[in-house]
N, C-alpha and C positions, 0 to 999 in steps of 0.2 A: 496690283495697283488699286483695285476696288477695295481690298481689305485695308490698305493704308488710308484711303479716303474715309472709310467708315470709322476707322480708329480715330482719325482727326475730328470727325463729326461728333463722336461721343465725348471727346475731350473738351469741346468748346461750349457745350450746352450744359445747363444745370442738371444734376443727376436725376431729379424728379421731373424734368421737362422733356418734351418730345415734339417732333414735327408730325402732323397728320398727313399721311401719304395715300394718294389714290393710285393703285396699281394699274388701273385701266388707262389712265391718261399720263401716268408717271410724273405727277405733279403734287405739290403740297398746298395745304390750305393757307391762304394769306389774308390778313386783315387790311382793309382800306381805311383811309382817313374818315370816310363817311360811316365807318363802323360796319360796312357790308363785308361779306365773306366771299372770296373768290378762289380759284385755283391759279397757281403760278409756279414758276420753276423753284425747286427746293433750294433754300439758302440757310444753312445752319447758323450763320452769323446774324440773321435777321430776327430780332426779338418779336416782330409782328407775325412771325411764323411759329413761334415757340408757345406751347401750351402746357398746362399741367392740371391735374385733378385738384381742385381747391377744397373739396369735401366729397362726400358720397353724392354723386350726381352732377356737381358743378365742374365745368371745364373752363379754366381761366387762361386768358391770353397774357403772356408775360410782358408784352410791349405796352398795351394800353390799360392793363389791369382791370379788364372787364370780362364778363363771362358769356359763353355761347348761349343764345336765346332766340326765341321766335315771338312775333306779336300775337300769334294764335295757333291753335292746332288745326291745320287744314292742309290739304294737298297742295304742293308746289308753292308754299309760303317761303319767302327767302329767309335765310338764317342771318342774324346780325349779332352785335354785341350789346349787352346791357349791364348796368350795375349788378353785381352778384347778389342773389337773393336765395337763400337756402329754402325758403318756404314756397317759392314760385314753381308751379307745375310746368311752366314754360321754359325752365332751365334744368330740368331733371333728366340727364342723359345716362344711358347705360349701353352695354354691349349685348349683342345677340348673335348666336351662331359664330362666335369668334371674331368676325371682321365687320359686322353690321353695327352701326351706332344709332341707337333708337331713342326717341323722346317718349318717355313713359311707356316704352315697350311696344308701341304700335305705329309710330311715324319714324321714318328713317332719314339719316343724313344722306344727301344725294347730290350728284353733279350731272347736269344734263349734257354738258359739252366740255371742251378742253380748256386751254389757257384763257384766263380772264372771265370765264363763265361763273355765274353766281352759284353758290352752294345753297340748297333749299331742302325742304322736307318732301318726302315722297311716301305715299301710302303703300305702294307696291315696289319693293326694292328689286334691283337687278345688279349686273356686274358693275355698273357705275356707282353702286352704293357700298362697295367694299373698301374699307379703310384700315390701314396698318400704321404702325410706328415706323417712320422713315429709317431705313437701314436694317429693318428686321422683317420677319414674316408674322409678327405678333400683333394681335388686336390692341386697341387703346387701353383696354382694362388690364393688360399684362403689366402696365406701369401705373397701377391704380393708386388711389389716395392713401396716404399713410400719415396719421396724425403725428405732429412734431411736438413732443411734450417739453414744456419749459422747465428750466432749472433755476432755483432761487426766485427772485422777484417777489411779487405780491399776489400772484394768480393761483396759488396752491397747486402748481404743477400743471395747470390747464394747457391744452395744446394751442399752438399758434393759430391765429385766424388770418387767412390770406384771401383777398388782399386786406391790409389794414391801413388806416390813415394816420399819419403823424406829421404835424406841422403843415397841414393842408396838402400833403402829398401822399399818393397811394403807393404801397409797396407789396410786391408779390413774393419777396424772399426776406430772410433775416437781414437786418441792417446794423451798422455800427454808429449811426448818427446819434450824437448827444451822449454817448457813453464815455466816461472819463478814461476808462482803460482800453477803449477801442474794441470791446467785445461784441459779438453778434447777439442781437436781441430781437424780440418781436412783440407785437400786441396780441392779447388773447381775446380781444373784442375788435369790432370793425373800426372803432374810433378811439384811438389812444388818448388824444387830447381831452376827450369827453369823459372816458371811463377810467383812465390811468391804470389799467391792468396790464402788466407786462411781465416778462421773464426772459432769462437768457436762453439762447438756442443751444441744443446739445451739439457737441463736436466730437469727432473721433480721434483727434490728434492727442498728443501727450500733455496737453495743458492740465496742470494740477491745481488750478485755483479753487475748484469746489471739492477737492479730494483731500483726504487725510491719509498720510503715509505711515504704514507700520515699518519702522526702520529696521526691525529684526528680520522681516521677511521680504520687504520691498513691495508688498501688496498695497494697493490703493483702495480706499473705501469712500464712498459718497453717501452721506446720511441725509436723506431728504425728509426732515422732520416736519416741514411745513407744507408738504404736498398731500393730496388726497386723491389717490388713483386706485383703480382696481388692480388685481394681481397681474392681469395680462397687460394693462397699460404701463404698470411699473416695470415689467420685464422689457417691454418695447422701449421705454425710456432709457434703461440701462444699455440695451443693444445699440441704440442710437449714439452711444458714447463709447462704442467698442468695449463694452463691459457686459456683465451678466448680473442678475440678482444674486445676492450673497449666498455663498456656500461656506460651511464651517466644517473643517476636517480635523481640527486639533483642539485640545483643551486650552492651550495657550492662546489660540486665536479667539476662542469664545471669551476667555478672561479679558483679553485686550478690548474686545468690542463691548463687553458689559461695562468695563471701566469708562468707555466713552459715552455710553447711552444711559448710565445709571441715574443721572440727574434729570433725564427727560421723561416725559409722561406718555408719549405716543407708543403705539404698537407699530412694528415695521414689517412689511412684506419681505420675505427672504426667498431664496430659490428652491426651498423644500416643497415638494409637491407629490401628489398621488394621481396625476393626470391619466396615467395608464391604468385602465380598469383591470387589466389582467395581472399586474404586478404590484409591487409595494412602493414605499416612499423612496424618493430619489432626489438628487440635486439636479437643477436645470442645466448646469454647466458640465454634466457628465462626470463630476468627481464622485468617487465612491462614498456611500453613506456608511461611515465606519465609526463616527462619534455621535452620541445621542445626548440631547439635553431637553427632553420633553418636560413640560410643566405637569404637576400632579393632575391626573384625570385626562391627560392628553396622550395620544391623539384621540379625538372623539370619533366614534364609529358612524356618525351621521353621513349619509351618502354624499351630500353636496359639499361637505367640508374637505376639499381636496387640495387646498393651497396653504402653505405654511407661513407663519409669522413669528417674529421674535418680540417678546415683551421687554420694553426698554429698561425698566428698573432692575430686573433680575436676570435678563438674558435668556429666560426659558422659552421653549418653543410651544406653539399651539397650532392647531389647524382650524381654518375658517372658510366660509364661502368666498370664492374668488371674486365675487362682485362687490364685496365690501370695499370702501374707499379709505385707504390708509397711507401713511408714509411708507418709505421703502429704503433699502440699503443696496447700493450697487457695489460690485467688487471688480476691480481690474487687476487680475492676478499677475504676479511677476513670473513670467513664463520660464525664466532661467532657473528659478528655484523650485518650480512645481514638478515634482516627480510622481504625482498621484494619478496622472492621466497619461495613457499611452499616446504618443503623437500620431497624427493621421499619416497615411502613406507609408506606414512601417512595413517592412518585409522581413520575414523570417527565413533563414536558410534551412531548408528541409534536409534532414538526415534520416537514414534508416537505423533503428536501434534494435539491439538484441535484449530481450526481457526474460526474466524467469518464467517458468511454465505457469500458465494461468494469468499472466499479466499481459496487458495490451499496450503497445507503444504508440506515442503520438508526439511529433516534433522531436524533443530531446529528453523525454521522460517516459516512465512506465507507470501503468495504472492498474489497480485491482479493486473490484467491487466485491465486498464480503457481506452477506446477509445474516451472519451469526450475531444474535443480539448481544450488545455490550454497552456499558456506560461509555460516555465520551472519553474518560480517562483510560478505561480498559482498551477502547478502540485505538487510542493514541499509542499505548504501549505495544499493542499488537502490530501496528504499522512499523513502529521503531524496531521491533524485534525482527521484522523482515527487511530492515535496512532502509526504511523510508519514513514517512510521516503521514498524518492525515492530509488529505488533498488540499492544496491551495490552488485557486482558480484566478487567472490573471487577465483574461480577455474573453470576448464573446466566442472566439473560435475554440478555445479550450473548453469553455462551458458547453458549446454545441457538441464537441467530441464526447464529453462525459454522458450526455443524455441520449446520444445516438449510437455509440459504439462500445459501451461497456455492459450492455444488457440491462440498462436502467428500465424500470417499470413504473407506470403511473401510480401504482400502489406503494412504491418504496418510500420509506422515511429513513434517510441515511445521514450519519454524522459526517461533517466536513471539518477542516481544521480551523475555521474562523471561530473566535471566542473572545470574551471580555473578562476572563477569569483573573487576569493580572490587574487590570484597571477597569473598574465598573464603567459601563457606557462607552468604552473605547475598544473596538474590535480589532484583533490582530490575528495573523495566521500563526498556527502552532509551529510551523517550520521557520518562522522569522522573516519570511518574504514580505516585501512591502505590499500594502493593500491598494490595488489599483482598479479593482472591479468588484461590484456587488450586484446581486440579482435577487432582491427581496420579494417575498410574497405579498399579496394584497393585504394592506393594513399593517405590515411589518416594516422595520422592527419597532416594537413597542416597549419592551422591557418593563414588566410589571414590578411595582415597587416592593411588594412583600414576597416575591418569588424570585429566586436566583436563576433566571433564565440566561445563563452565561455562555452556553454553547449553541452552535448553529447547525441546523439540519437543512437538507435539500429534499423536496418531496413534491408530490402531485404531478399532473401530466406535464407541467412546464419545467419541473425541476427547480422551482424557485426556493428561496431560503427563508428561514424563520429562526429566531432565537428561542431556545428551549431549555428545559430543566436537565442539567448535565447527568443526573443519576438515572435517567430513563435508559432502558436497554434497547438499542436500535442497531441496524446494520451500519456499514461505514465504507468509505472509499479511501484507499491508500495511494500514495504517489512516491516514486523513488527514482534515483538516477538509474540509467540503463546499465546492463552488464558490459556492453560495448557498443560502439558506433560502427555501422557497416556501410559499405558503398551502396549507392542507391539501387544498383542493379541486383543487389543481393536480396531485395525485398521479396518475400514469399508471395507468389502469384496464386490466385484461386484457380484450380483446374477447370472450373466451370465458366470462367471468363477468358476472353481473348487476351493475348499478351498486351500489356500496357493498360488494361482496363482494371478497375477496382470493384470489388464485390461489396454490396451492402444489402442485407436481407435477400430478397428474391431477384435483385437486379444487378447488372454490371454497369459501371459508369466510366466514361472516357473524358479526359480533360484535353480539349483541343487547344493547344498552346498558340497556334498561329492566328492572329487577328484577321477576321473575315467579316463580310456583311452578313446580315441575318439569313438571307436566302442561300448563300453559299454554305453557311453552317448547317442549315437544314438539309441541304443536298448531301453534304459529307456524311452526316449521321445516317440518312436514309440509304446511302450507298453501302454502309456497313451494317445493314439490317437493324438499324436502331432509329431513334428519333431524338430531336432536341429534347432535353429532359423536361418532364412534367414534375410537379411537386404536389403530392396528395395529402400530406399532413405535416405537422410541426416537427416530427422526428426525421422525416426525409429532408425537410428544410435544414434542420440542425446538422445532419450529416453533410449536406452540400456546403453549408457555411464553414464547417471544420475542414472541408476539403480544399476550398479555394479562398477563404476569407483572408489568409495571410499572403496571398499572391500579390505581386507588384502591379499587375494590370488593374485598371479601374473597374471594368465590367466583365461579366461572362454572360453570353446569350443563353437564355432558357427558351422553352418552346411556346411561350404565350404571346399572342398578338391579336390585334383587331383588324388585320389586313383583309380577311374574308368578310367580316361583318362589322363595319365601322361603329365604334361605340360599345361593342360587346367583345370582351376578351375571351378567347378560346385557346385550348391546347392544340398544337399542330398534329398531335397523334390521335385526336378525336376524343380523348378522355374528358369526363365532366370536370368542371372547375369546382373542386371541393375545398380549396384552401388558397388564401392569398397572403402576401407579406409585403405590402406596399411601403415605399419610402414616403417622406414628407411630401404633401400636396399631390400625391399620386393616387389613382391615375388622373384625377381631375377631368378636364375636358381634352386631355392630350390623346393623340392617336399615334399608333406606331407599334414597335416591337418591344418586348420586355427583356431587360438585362438585370442580372444580380450583381449588387455592389460588393466591393471588397473594402479593406481598410476599416476605419472607425464605424462605417455604416454597413459592415459586412453582413451579407445575407438579405438586405432589404432590396426591393424591386423598384426599378425606374422604368418609365416609358421613354424610349429614345428613338431617334430616327433609324429606320431599318437599314439605311445606307451607311450607318456608322460601323466601323470595324472594331471587333472585339474577339477575344478567345471565346470558347463555347463549351457546353457540357452535353454529351450524348448519353443515352440511356437505352438499355435493352434487357430483355429477360435473360437470366442466367441459364446456361445450358442445362437441360434436364428438368427445368422448372416448368410445370404446366400452368399456364395462365388460368386464373379462376374463371369459371363459366360466367357468362353474363347473367345478371340477376333477373329472375323471372318476376314479372310484374304481377302483383296480386291486388285485387281491388282494395283500396284503402277503407278502413272502417268509417262509418258515417260520422259526421261532426255532431257534437252535442247541440241541443236546441239553442238557438241564438247565435250559432257560429256558422260560417260559410266556408265551403271547401275552396282551396286555391285551384285555379284552372290548370296549373302546370306542376304543382307539387303536392305531396301527401301531407298537407298541413291544413289547419283550420284558422280562419281569420275572424276577428270580432272587433267591432268599433264601439268605443265608449262615447256616447253622444250626450252633451249637456242639454237638459230639457228647458233651460231658461229659468228666470226668477232666481230665488235664493238657492235653488238646487244647482244652478248652472255654474258652479265654481270650477276653476281649472286647476290642473296640477302643473308643477314645473316638470322638466324633462326627467330629473332624477326620481321624482315621486311616481311619474308615469312608468318608468322602468321598474321600480320596486313593485308597483301594483301588478304589472303584467307578469313579472317573475313569480309573484305570490300566487298567480293563477296557474303556475306550471308552464308558462310560456315566456314570451319576450316581446319587446316592441317589434313591430313588423319590419322585415327586410324584403326588398323587392328584387326579383330575379327574372322577370319577363315583362314585356309590354302588356301581355294578357292580364297579369295581376294588376298593373297600373290602371288599365281600362276598367276592370271590374270594380276596384275601389273608387275610381273616379265617378262611377255611376251612383255611388251612395250619397253624393252631394254633401260631403263633409267640408266645412269651411276651412278649418286648419286643424292639424293633428300632429302630434309628435310621432316620429318614426325612429328606427334604430340606428341611423347613421350618426357617427360621432367623430369629433376632431377636437378633443379636449386639450391636446398638446399641440400648439401651433407649429412645432418643429417636425411633426410626424404626419403621416398620411391619414386618409379617411379609412374607417373600418365600421363594420356593422357590429352592434352590441352583442349579437348572438354568435359572433365569431365566424360567420359565413363569409365566403369571398365577396369582394365588392365589385359589382358591375351593374347595379340598378338602384333607384331610390324612390321612396314614397312615404305615405302616412298611415295611421292605424285606426280602425273602427271596431266596436263591439256592442251588441244590443242584448237586453234582457228585460222581460216584463215581470213585474211583481205586484201582488195585491197590496196596495198601500192606502193609507187613509190620512188626509191632512187634518191636523188638530187645530183648534182655534188659535193657539199661540204660535203657530208656524212650525210646530214639530210634526214629524211624520211617524205614524204608528205602523209597525211592521212586525208581525209575530207578537211576541210578548214584550217587545221593547219599543221605545220611542226615540227618534233621532232628530237632531237639528243640524242642518248643513249651513255653515256660516261662510259668507263671502268676505268677511273682514280678514285683513292680514294683521295678525297680532302674534306676539311671543307665546310660547306654550303656557307660561304661567298665567297670562291674562286670559288665554282661552279656557284654562281649567277653572279660573275664578268665575268666568261667565257661566260655564256649565254647572258648577256647584250652586251658583246663585239661582239656577233654575232646576234644582233638585236632581242634578245629574252629575256626570263626569265625562272626561274625554273618552271617546269610544273604545271599547274592548271588543274585538272580533273573535267570536267563539265557534264559528262553523263556516263551512264552505258556502252555504246558501246565504248567510249573512254577509260574507265577504263579496259574493257576486252582487247582492243587492246594493251594497255601498259603492262598488266600483262602477256601477252603470252611469254614474254622473261624471266620469272621467273622459273628456273628449280627445285625449292625446294618443298618439301611436308611437312606434319605437325606433325610427331611424335616428342615429346619432352621428355627429361629425366627430369621429373618434380621436383618441389620443394622438397626438402628432399629425393631425390633419388627415387621418385615414378614415374612410367611411366604414361604418360597422353596424350591422343589424344586432339588436339587443338579444335576439333569440339564437345568435351564433351562426346563422346560415350565411353562405358565401355571398360576397358582393361581386357580381359579374356584369351588371348593367346599371346605367345611370339615366336619370331624367330630370336634370336640373333646369330651373327657370333661367332666363337670361341673366348673365353676370353672376350666377350663383354656382357653387358656394363662394362667398367673398370674405368670410370671417371678418366682417366689418367690425371696426374698433377692437379687433383682436380678442373678442369675447363671444363670438357666435358659435356655440358648440353643438347646438341641437337643430333639428330639422322639422319643418311643418310642410304640409301639402296644400297647395292653393285649391280653392273650391272649383273655380271655373276651368282650370286646365289640368289639374292633377300633377303639375310640376312641383318641384321641391325648392324650398328656400331655407337657408340656415338662419338661426336667430339665437339670441341669448337664452340660456337655459333657466335663468332665474325668473320666477314669477311670485306673486303674492302667496303667502302662506295662510290658506284657509284652514278650517278645522270642523270636526264633527263631534257633537255631543250625543250622549246616550243616557237614557234612564229607563227603568223598568216600568211597565204599564201596571199600575196598582190593581186594575180590574182583573188581571189574570195571575196575580201572585197567589201561589198555592197556600192554602191553610190546612194544617194537619192537626188532628185532635191530639192532645197530649197523651203520652203513654207512660205507664209506670216503669221505672228503670228495672231491668232484669238483674237478678243476683249475679255478683261477680263470679265468673268461672276462672279456672286455673290453667296452669301449663305443666307439661310433663317434666320430669327431672332433667336438668341440664339446659332447659329453656328459660329465658328471661321474660317476665311479665311486665308489660307497660301498655297503658291506654287500651286495655282489653284485647291485646294481641300478644302473641308469643314470638320471641326472637332468639336466634342462636347464630353464633359466628363459627364458621368451619374453615379448615385449611390453615391450621397453625403451623404445620410442617410442610416442607417443600413437596413431598410426595402426595400430600393431600390437596394441593391447590388444583384448581380446574379452570378451563376456559369458561366463558360466559354461558354458552349453551349447555355444557356439561354441569355447570353449577346450578342452573335453573332446573335441569332434569333431576339432580340430586335433591333439591329443595322440594320438588313436586313429589318425588318418591317418599319424602318424609311427611307428606300431607300438607305442604304449603307451597310457597313460591319464593323467588328472590324478593327481597324486602322492598316495600313501597314506603317512601318517606313522605308522609302527607302533611306534616306540620313542623314548625320549628321545635316543638317539644319532642317529637319523635327523633328529629335530627340530634338534639342535645342528648337524648338518652343513648343513642347509638354512639355518638362521639365519646361520651363518658366511658363506654366499654371498649373503645378502640385502643385505649391505653395498654390493653393486655395483649395486643397482637403486633407483630413486627412488619406486616405487609399490608398493602392496600387491598380493599375488598370490593367485589362486584356487588352492585345493587340492581334493581329490576328495571331501571330506566334505559331506554334505547330508541334509536331512530332507524331500525333495520327495515321496516316496511314503508316508512315515509321520511324521506331524506330531510334532515334538519327540523323535523317535527317530533319531539321526544315524547314518548308515551310509556306508562308503566306496563310491565308485562302481564300484570294481573287484571288489567282493564280499568283500574282506578283512575279518576281524573287527575291531572297535574295541577295541584293547588299550591305547591310550594317547591322551590328549587334553592340550591345553595352552591351554585357553580363557583369554582375558583376563578380568580381574575384571568381573563383571556380565554375562558372556556364557556360553552362548547367551542372547540377550535376546529373550524372547517377549512382554514387556509392550508393546513398541512395534512389534511385527510387522515386524522388520527383514528377514525373508526366510528362505529355505530353504537358501542356499548359504554356504559357509565360505571365508574367505580368511585368509592369514597376513600379519601386519603386517610391513612392511619399514621404514616410517617412521611416526611419529617414532622415533628410535633407542631411546628408553627403553621403547618398547612392542614393539620388534622381536622377532618370534617368536611373539607372542600370536595366538590365533585369535579371529575374530569372525564372526558371521553377518550376511548382508546380502541385499538383493534380487539375484536371480540375473541380472537383465538389465543390471546395472551393468558397465561395461567396466573390466577390470583387466589387469595382467600375470598370468601363470599359470606353473605349474611342471608339467612333464610327467615321467613316470617310465616306464621300460620295462625289460624283462629284459635281462641282459647277453647278448652275442652270443658263443656258443661258438667261432665262427670267428675272433674277434678276441682277441688276447692282452691280458692285464691287465698294465699297466706300473705298478709301485710308484713313488710320488713320490720323486725323488732328492733327498737332503739335501745342500745345498751343502757344499763343503769346509770352510767356516768353522764349520759345525755350526749355523748360525742359519737358520731357515726364515722367509722373508718373509711378512708378512700386513699389509695396510693400509699405514700409514706406518712400521711397525716390523718388526723381525725378532726371532725368539724361539729360545731354545735351552734344552732341559731338561738341567740340570746334575747330574752324579753325581760322587762317591758321596754318600751321605747326610751332611748337615752340620747344625750349629745354624743358627739364622736369621742371626746375625752373620757366621758363616763363609761362608754362602751369599752374603751381600751382598758380602763382600770378594772372593769368587771372581768374581762378576759384574763388579765394578769393575775387577778385574785384566784383564778382557777388553774394557774400554771400554763396559761395559753397566751395567745396574742391575737389581735384582730387579723383576720385571714388575708393571706396573699393569694392572688390569682395569677399563677405563673404560666399556665398552659391552657389550650382550648379544652383539654380534658377536665381540668378543675373548674373552668368557667362553666362548662355544661353541667357538671355535677351540682355546683352551688346554685345555678339558675333554677334547676328543677326543684331544689329545696325552697328557693324564694317563691316559686309559683304556688307551692303548698301553703305558705303563709299568706300570700296575697299582699305583701308589703315589701318595700325596698329595705335593704340592709346595708349598714356601714361596713366597709372593708378597710384593710390596713394601708391605705394609700393616702398620703398627705404631703402637701408642699411646704407648709409652714415650718415643719421640723427639718426640712432638707434644703434650706437656703433657696427657696422658691423653685426647687427642682423636684419633680415628682419621683419619689422612691418609696419602696415598701418600708414600713417602719423598722424592719430589721436590717435596713440599708441594702437590700438586694436591688440590683438594677431593674429598671422597668423595660423589659424586652418584649413581652407580650401585652397588648392592650385591646380593649373592647370599648373604646370611647364612643359615645353617641355623637351624631353630627353636631358640629360647632362646639364640641367639648375638647379639652377642658377650658372653662371660662377663666379669664384673668382675675386674680385677687380673690378667688374662692378656693380654699385650700383642701377641704375634706371631700372624700369620694365615697359614693354609695353605688351598689348594684341594684338597678331598677327592675321593674317587672317585665320590661321589654327586652331584658338581657343585656342592656348597655350600661356602661359606667357613666356616672354623671357627677359633677361637682355640686356641693351644697354648702350652705353656711354651717360651720362647725357646731353652732348652737342649736341647729335643727335637731329634732328627735326622731330617730328611726330605730327599728330593730337592728341587730348586729349579728355577725357571724364570727365565731372564735375558732382558732386553729391551734392544735397541738402538733408539733412537728419536731424532727431532728435535723439540724443543719448538716449538710454534707461535709465530709472530711476535707481538710486543706488540700488544694490541688497541688500535686508535686511539681517541683521545678522541672523545666524541659532540659534536654541534653545539649542544647545549643550554646553558642558563645556570641559575645558582642563583637562588632567590627573593631579592628585594631585602631588605636589612636593615631591620627595623622597630624602633622604640623599645620598650624593655622586652622584647625577644625575643632568644633565643639566635641568634647569626649562623650562617648556613650556610657550610660550608667546602667548596670544590670540590676534587675529586681524581679524575683520570681521567674516567670517564663518570658519576660520581655526586656527590651533595652530602651533606654530613654535618653533623649538629648534636649537640653533646656536652652532656648534662645532668649536672651534678655531684652532684645530690641523692641521697638514699636512698629507694628505692621498691620495691614488689614488681614482679615481672616482668609480671603481668597488667595492672597499672595503667600500667606503662611502655609495654606494647604498645598499650594503648588511647590513650595520649597520642600515640604515633607515628602511629597510625591517624587521629587527629583532625587531625594536621598534614599528612595526605595520604600517609602512609607505608604500608607493607605489613607482613605477618607476618614473623617472624624467619627468616633463612636461616642458621642456625648450622651450622658444619662438622660438628658431632656434638653429641649431647645433653650439656648441662652436667653436671658432677659433682653427685651428690645433696647434697653438703655445701655447695654454693654459698650464700653469705650475701647478705643485703640490702646494697645499697650498691655492688655491683660493676656492671659495664657489659656490654651485649650489642649485637651488630651487627644492625641491621634494614635490609633492602634491598628495592628495587623494580626491576622491569624498566623499560627506557626508555619514557618517555611519547611518544605519537605527535605528528606534526605539528611536530617540532622543539622541543617543550617539554622542560623539564628532567626528567631521571631522578634521583630523590631516594633517598638512603639515610639512615639515622639511627643514631646511637649513643645507645642508651637504657640506663638502669641495668640491669645484670645481671651480666655476667662479664668482669672486666678482663683475663682471660687472652687474650681474643681480640684485644685491642689489642697 
């Protein structure tokens, strides 16, 4: 009967309203006509008993549209109603200890007696001061304020203001008055008649007025181009309409949306995000990220840019700071047609399967991990040979099985079946299964434009995924159908576990299927010489997720609770809490027992009532296993100067304190995190009251700590990965001998610094620095970094991804110390945490702060002066060694049996009197690249980070003055290793550096000093004046001439202006240009090729080395400049030139394939050489033409150069594909675009 009454109560009051209930007197707060507040019998129909949070701190009465207030802050002052005023301290209410309602944190809502007694303030609360929401056990803040963001109107998406006045009447909810269509609307300021700022209220029904329907898919889109909200606000607005920020899973969907937005100028927030610091880019609605459309240069690697947007005019994606205010696109998916997300509450029928030897069964498939290095293609063929395919992974349970039960190691880098080889930027499983699940690594997927990263690996301690170069040789995982399905009782039991228990590593686990309360589950496990399971690391968590995640029950009890020590969660078996895996908003301020979720949230932990009934998991040591001995405590090493030891852990803590003045600039949370990690630490995580008390004594006003909650859908976590059970802020001190200079700069060592409080873009900051004879700071040593970071006042607790607490240093969160009503994630954008000065308690706040900067310049008084010395005579190199820049070089390992791992290669170089090569300049890089043409394999160089993770050093001790990393490298997301090689092949990547495992065998380059006993012989130029290189020979021609004069001179010598087709030739010619000290004309010109850049012998322009912002429009001729870049110049300018004598390659033979058969009502295919062509005469946009070609089996365009901006509809463009395998036809298409190509 009581349940029916409560259900009726909740159905008759507005969803955001509540009655304020006093449990001591069993009555509710009632407003009288005199505006006084009393207690009376609860009546849900009475608007004068209904209240709501009108904003952060304001409690609004729904009947009289006034707010709870007091005339003054004093003991026993009666509470009354007053006009709502956000700025009044006498109306700022909050919650404390769950059920106390406090004014500014120190006076409490209180009732002295029963019915008809006045409600007042009390300085000392008691049981009369406990208030809950009627019908629940929850405090008032459990139904806190949520901004209601408007749609349409003229308020740019601003939230509703309650109460608002319209036609001299106050309103506490959305109204239909005055709207022609009878739609709900609200004012966004207090007085609509005065300010006229309004908007429509969001609704969750199927009203499609503000939505655009895609009739092909049934999906609805709402494009809010006149709104200006942060990413979090935009997402909340979508959710308030039973929708989500846009996700894009298919090319046709992107094309559809680009067509709608192409005429608009705004950028729009979409659901793309990297809120989870531990993983990669993802869609907010849990759709798999399998289609990519990044803009060039995106995603940016800047730490704060973790939210995705779509550029309106071209549909490309970028990442930006979530605090930017932009328009946004909501999507209400047609659930009946959406097969990309597995529905919640799913249940899989478990069967026992028979697998081949060496394979492991799970659900209805068999799996095998193979570490034999193979390319992706070779790995695929190997799996297919064994009757399977490269693995496809379809849910969190299968992923958890892979990393916990196949022998996966944190050092593994393994191929899986995901790839975009068929359609660029569109990932598919090699076995043809639908893509329903992705688990990308941090910063992935990126898909670098000039590198074909078409295949996907899983790697690292989490087993997350990254797109990668398919020709790399790595291990792989296969998946196949089982040999047979067996009855469940046929499952092989481990002899060291009891019957019905399952073995994993050193333990046995039991699934208790009968739902029981927590204490009964604990007693059952203990009666069987076990305990409710503890979880000590991510791999044990993954195993348990794979074990129960697909079960039909909602929860499984595990052994964590705060029953014995409220507020601090401990394992019932006494083990230390080393790992946590909280669900959204957990543990928060909730108290109880912990259960593991199943279904779509499989594996995540919830705090629930210990009296709830659920199945459970027991854990015990396997028979014959000797538990490891307790760790003997050894005295921790002393902390460095300026650091303080923790009273309870073997860590050191340091606070960064602002000194005031222009030095006292602050960092935002992301900058504070980067700073602490640069020191080898993390923002602080708290795990005991003793640590809180110690830091509280340092009198820090506010400081960042490591607790984070970047994703509102998830729980809190510490940024350092440690379990979440306590919270605080961070301090660090250091004293340096500094000197203040007259112009406000600080002298330290041989440099001077300027700390700016101004918030400006980087380009303006650099302009300021340069104007003062400096530049933005470059940090070159540990001591310099320590000196600079002393002005950072923040510490490391962050409100983690998905509302999980997390310490940035990775330590567990097992204790909390939040201030009243915190964390509240106010405005849905408070992701970071500070500590209050007076109490040491924590408060969450927005991570964004002003961007200050530091300038640096050298102190002229200490600049070294060196007496000039006469150059020494040039020495030479031994036979077989190459001389350059007074060093000798030689490449080794041309044959497979001569290749060595990095360590052995270095040993061999040292035995030859040198070391692995150091590349100290762009010129040395070019010299080596020029000679890489002669080898077929990549070669080790001396760069490595073996001794200092992510800090690369040359093995001969030379400083790092130059690098030439390939795009996406050094790659630490997939733990590719500590040693660096230079690419020789494929030729488009020649000269780029990459990092990889040091034990891989490769060619290698040695370097040693010249030998003074040997003369240096300059290279003799042949009498013809042409220097041979590769299949050509080259000559630098003088005097300076126009481009056309240079071309005629080359032709008069039987040559032509030079082509630069590869990085090898580019390097060779640039070194020749450096000798001349002047730029040279090359054979590239757009005048002769219908405004398309081609080499003058009509070869396609495939390799380029354009300078930034080149080529310029309407400037046709191209020269190679002294900086090594190509630049356009007026053809009448006069430069030196480079001529080339070469032999064209022989005609490419036709392939063995055939064209598709002609079908009725279809355009016929026309064979020509190794391709087939179809010509469509209609008029169409390029994007639709491209889609048509793709539907016919074609590929993206391979235009010789970008079409002119003035190209009109109805022209034609060439689209081509590489040859298909197994003798099938290679197809190309002529689709509408640019007739000039014909």
